[in-house]
C-alpha positions in Angstrom: -0.2 -0.1 -0.1 1.1 3.6 -0.7 0.1 6.8 -0.8 -1.4 8.3 -4.0 0.1 11.8 -4.6 -1.8 14.6 -4.0 -1.5 17.8 -6.2 0.0 16.3 -9.2 -1.8 18.9 -11.6 -2.9 15.2 -13.1 -6.9 14.4 -12.5 -6.6 11.9 -9.1 -8.1 8.8 -11.3 -5.1 9.3 -14.0 -2.9 9.5 -11.0 -4.3 6.0 -9.2 -3.7 4.0 -12.5 -0.4 5.7 -12.7 0.6 4.3 -9.3 -1.1 1.2 -9.6 1.0 0.2 -12.9 3.6 -2.3 -13.1 4.2 -1.3 -16.9 5.6 2.3 -18.0 2.7 4.8 -19.0 1.2 6.3 -22.4 -0.7 9.0 -22.5 -2.5 9.7 -25.9 -5.6 11.5 -27.1 -8.8 10.8 -26.7 -11.8 9.1 -24.1 -11.2 5.6 -23.4 -14.2 4.8 -25.9 -12.6 4.8 -29.2 -10.8 2.4 -31.9 -7.9 4.7 -31.5 -7.8 3.4 -27.9 -8.1 -0.9 -28.5 -5.1 -0.1 -31.5 -3.0 1.6 -28.7 -3.3 -0.9 -26.2 -2.7 -3.6 -28.6 0.0 -2.3 -30.0 1.8 -0.8 -27.7 1.3 -3.9 -25.0 4.6 -2.8 -23.1 2.9 0.2 -21.7 -0.4 0.9 -19.5 -2.2 3.2 -21.7 -4.1 6.0 -20.7 -6.3 8.5 -22.5 -6.3 12.5 -21.2 -8.2 14.4 -23.4 -6.3 16.9 -26.1 -2.9 16.6 -27.2 -2.2 19.7 -25.1 -3.4 17.6 -22.4 -1.1 14.9 -23.5 1.8 17.5 -23.6 1.1 18.9 -19.9 0.6 15.3 -18.3 3.7 14.1 -19.7 5.4 17.3 -17.9 3.6 17.1 -15.1 4.8 13.1 -14.2 7.9 14.4 -15.2 8.1 16.8 -12.1 6.8 14.2 -9.7 10.0 12.1 -8.6 7.6 9.7 -6.7 5.8 8.2 -9.8 9.0 7.6 -11.4 9.1 4.3 -10.6 7.0 3.2 -14.2 8.0 6.5 -16.7 6.5 7.8 -19.3 5.4 8.7 -23.0 3.0 11.0 -24.9 1.5 10.1 -28.6 -0.2 13.1 -29.8 -2.2 14.0 -33.7 0.1 15.6 -35.6 -2.4 18.7 -36.2 -0.1 20.1 -38.9 3.2 20.6 -36.4 6.9 21.2 -38.0 9.3 18.8 -38.1 11.4 21.1 -35.8 8.6 20.8 -33.5 7.5 17.1 -33.5 11.3 16.8 -32.9 11.3 18.7 -29.5 8.4 17.3 -28.2 10.1 13.7 -29.0 13.1 15.3 -26.8 10.5 15.5 -23.9 8.7 11.9 -25.0 5.7 13.5 -26.3 5.9 11.7 -29.8 3.5 12.5 -33.1 1.6 10.3 -35.5 2.0 11.2 -39.3 -1.3 11.8 -39.6 -3.5 14.5 -38.2 -5.3 11.4 -36.2 -5.1 7.9 -35.5 -7.8 6.7 -37.6 -5.8 7.7 -40.4 -3.2 5.8 -39.6 -5.7 3.3 -41.0 -5.4 4.8 -44.6 -1.9 4.1 -44.6 -0.8 2.2 -48.0 0.3 -0.6 -46.2 -2.1 -0.4 -43.4 -4.9 -0.5 -45.9 -3.9 -3.1 -47.6 -3.5 -5.5 -44.9 -6.6 -4.9 -43.7 -8.3 -5.5 -47.1 -6.8 -8.9 -47.2 -7.9 -9.3 -43.6 -11.3 -9.2 -45.2 -10.6 -12.1 -47.5 -9.8 -9.8 -50.6 -6.9 -10.7 -52.3 -3.9 -8.9 -53.4 -4.5 -7.7 -56.4 -8.3 -6.2 -55.4 -6.0 -4.9 -52.1 -4.7 -2.9 -54.4 -7.7 -1.6 -56.8 -9.2 -0.9 -53.6 -6.4 1.2 -52.1 -5.9 3.3 -55.6 -10.0 4.1 -55.3 -9.2 4.8 -51.3 -6.3 6.8 -53.0 -8.3 9.1 -55.3 -11.6 9.4 -53.6 -9.5 11.1 -50.4 -7.3 13.3 -52.9 -10.8 14.3 -54.4 -12.2 15.2 -50.8 -9.3 17.1 -50.5 -9.3 19.0 -53.2 -12.8 20.5 -52.5 -11.1 21.5 -49.2 -8.3 23.1 -49.1 -9.6 26.4 -48.2 -11.3 24.5 -45.2 -8.2 22.5 -44.1 -5.6 25.4 -44.9 -7.8 27.9 -42.4 -8.4 24.9 -39.4 -4.4 24.7 -39.8 -4.0 28.4 -39.7 -5.9 28.5 -36.7 -4.3 25.7 -34.9 -0.6 27.4 -35.5 -2.1 30.6 -34.2 -2.7 28.8 -30.9 0.3 27.5 -30.8 2.4 30.5 -31.2 0.5 32.5 -28.9 1.2 29.9 -26.4 4.5 30.0 -26.7 4.7 33.7 -26.1 6.6 34.5 -23.0 5.1 37.1 -20.8 7.4 37.5 -17.6 7.2 41.3 -17.6 6.8 43.4 -14.6 5.4 46.1 -15.5 2.7 47.1 -17.6 4.8 49.1 -20.5 7.3 46.0 -21.1 4.0 44.4 -20.7 2.9 45.8 -23.5 5.9 45.5 -26.2 6.7 42.3 -25.1 3.4 40.9 -26.4 2.7 43.9 -29.5 6.2 42.1 -30.3 5.3 38.9 -30.3 2.0 39.1 -32.0 3.4 40.8 -34.4 5.5 38.1 -35.8 1.7 35.6 -36.1 1.1 36.4 -39.9 -2.1 34.5 -40.3 -2.3 35.2 -44.1 1.2 33.8 -44.9 0.2 30.5 -43.0 -3.0 30.1 -45.1 -1.3 30.7 -47.9 1.7 28.5 -47.3 -0.5 25.8 -46.7 -2.8 26.5 -49.5 -0.2 26.3 -51.8 1.4 22.7 -49.9 -2.1 21.4 -50.2 -2.7 22.2 -54.0 0.6 20.7 -54.8 -0.4 17.9 -52.9 -3.7 17.1 -54.8 -2.0 18.1 -58.2 1.2 15.4 -57.6 -1.1 13.2 -55.8 0.9 13.3 -52.5 -1.2 10.9 -50.5 0.7 11.0 -47.6 0.9 14.7 -47.3 -2.8 15.0 -47.4 -3.1 12.8 -45.0 -1.0 14.4 -42.5 -3.1 17.4 -42.9 -6.1 16.0 -43.5 -8.8 16.2 -40.8 -11.7 14.5 -41.5 -13.5 12.2 -39.0 -15.7 11.0 -42.4 -12.7 9.3 -44.0 -12.7 6.1 -42.6 -16.4 5.8 -43.5 -14.9 6.4 -46.9 -12.4 3.6 -46.4 -15.2 0.9 -45.1 -17.5 1.7 -48.1 -14.6 0.8 -50.5 -14.5 -2.4 -48.4 -18.2 -3.3 -48.3 -19.0 -2.3 -44.6 -20.1 0.5 -42.5 -17.7 2.6 -40.5 -18.8 1.1 -37.2 -18.6 -2.5 -38.5 -15.3 -1.9 -40.1 -14.4 -0.6 -36.6 -15.8 -3.6 -34.7 -13.8 -5.4 -37.4 -10.7 -4.2 -36.7 -11.0 -4.2 -32.7 -11.5 -8.1 -32.9 -8.6 -8.8 -35.3 -6.2 -7.0 -33.3 -7.7 -8.3 -29.9 -7.8 -11.5 -31.2 -4.2 -11.7 -33.0 -5.5 -13.7 -36.1 -3.9 -10.8 -38.9 -0.1 -10.4 -37.2 0.9 -8.3 -40.4 -1.8 -5.5 -40.1 -0.5 -5.0 -36.6 2.6 -5.5 -37.9 2.2 -2.5 -40.8 0.9 -0.3 -38.0 3.9 -1.0 -35.6 5.8 -0.2 -38.5 4.3 3.2 -39.2 3.5 4.2 -35.2 6.2 6.3 -33.1 8.3 3.9 -30.9 7.8 6.1 -27.5 10.7 6.0 -25.4 9.2 6.3 -22.1 10.4 9.4 -19.8 12.0 8.5 -16.2 
């Protein structure tokens, strides 16, 4: 028996799970009831996977964990969606044991070529049929993205502004200095340029059929439904099949494809 630490800046139920765990802890986005949590728990069996909400909450929880020495018996890491982060930002977060997906949200992992092909073959399509389904999916996703370039670019711009504003260090000790620091910091934020740069990147990705870039930025919850339709399923039934398949360990090639593309978290002590 040991005390559950107080004032950790981590929810009490999460602290209890951490203290009770004999494995390193992996903090992820979500609420615990979705396909992505089942996927994480199957892929990362060497961790206690704990969903804590948003990407900001994952980052905060990993940092809070690191500041509490009494929790260091197990170590922790985090995984978050790409959310338009730059390579430099992802590398910085990885140094803090927070790892970024190669796609805008974890469901899109199932649309990546190697994973989708293994999923199609798990559903009894042969390799030629699986390749054709992948070509159809790629064409459909690119077509949908081409019709939403402005919306995707605007959402990306919002996230970039939010990230940049949060990094403003307002440590001044008088109002005049604070005013100057704030204006200098915000003057460097140029929404129009951010928006236009993403517009160009997406337009080029659509024109060149750059499927990976589109999945990295395209936050559309309906994409898995499009994949399900091509495979002869409703989204819910496909999710149920994936969950059963991963839990039952009957398709090691599907699991291996996911493991190959997901980050490899290294617990932070």
